[in-house]
N, C-alpha and C positions, 0 to 999 in steps of 0.2 A: 787720365786723372781718376783716381779711385775714390768712390763715394764712401763716407763713413757708414759702418754697419750700425744696426740698432743697439747692439751690445756696447759699441764704443760710445755712442751718444749717451746711453744709460750710465756708463762709467764716468763720463764727464760731468753729468748731473750729480752723481754720487760724490765725486771729488769736490764740486762746488759746494755741496751741502756740508761736507766735512770741514771745509774752510770757513763755514759760517756765512758764506756769501750767497745771498738770495739773488738769483738771476733776475735782471731787469727785463722781463718778457711781458708782452702785452697779454694780459690775462683778465678779461672783463668779468667782474663780479656783478651779479644782478643788482646789488645795492649801490654799486659805484660805476654804472655803465657810462654816464656822462663824462666822468673824469677819465675813464679808460679810452673813450672815443676821442676826447680832447688830446690825450697823450699821443694816440696814434696819428691823428691829423697833424698835430704840431710837429711830431717827429718827421713826418713826410715833408712838411713845409720847410722845416729847418734843413733837412737834407738837400732839398732843391735850392734853398738860399745859398748854402755852401757851394753847390755846383755852379750857380750863377756868379758867385763871388770869384771863384777860380777862373771862370771863363772871362770875367771882366779884367782880372789881373793879367791873364794871357793876352787879351786884346790891347791892354795898356802897354805891356812890354813890347808888343809888335807894332805899336803906334798906329793902330787902326781906329782909335777913338779920338774925337776932338776934345779939347779941354772942357767944353760945355757938356759933352756926353759923359766924360769921366766924372764931372761934378754931379750930374743927374743920376748916374748909376750908383755912385757912392752914397748919395743921399737916400735913394730908394732902398738900397740894401741895409743901410743903418735904420731906416724907418721900419722895414720889415723885421729886422732883428729885435727892435724895441717892441713891436707889436706881438711877436711870438713870446717874448719874455712877459709882457703884460697879461696876455691871455693865459699863459702858463700859471702866473701868480694867482689868477682868479680861481684856478682849479687846484691850487696847492702843488704845482709841478715846478721842479727845479730844472736847470739845463741838463743835469745829469740824468734826470728821468726821461729825457728825450733820446738818450743813447741806448736804444734797445739791444738786448742780447739776442743774437741770431743763432744761438746754440753752437753747433760745431763750427760755424762760420766766424764766430767772434762777435764783437760789438759792431753796430752799424757805423758809427762815426769815431 
């Protein structure tokens, strides 16, 4: 697998700038560090929540969870999603703000 060169990454940034699309990258500004840290932490938690949700679906399809476990996992995942959304709102973050741009790798989620 060939890694992108610096020139290629620079060209991608230039192309994004031409399209008028500001990349959603974590870029903490001194006046907005709390919001930036909240964005990063919530992004990681949302990523893990989605992984756990996929794992739960896989286990349900394989019938390795009881009905009681399915209900408990579903409720926990919904509560976690709601909590992420509520904390995000406190910092003025939308769900789209949690989908960080990883440069040449694309978006996180």
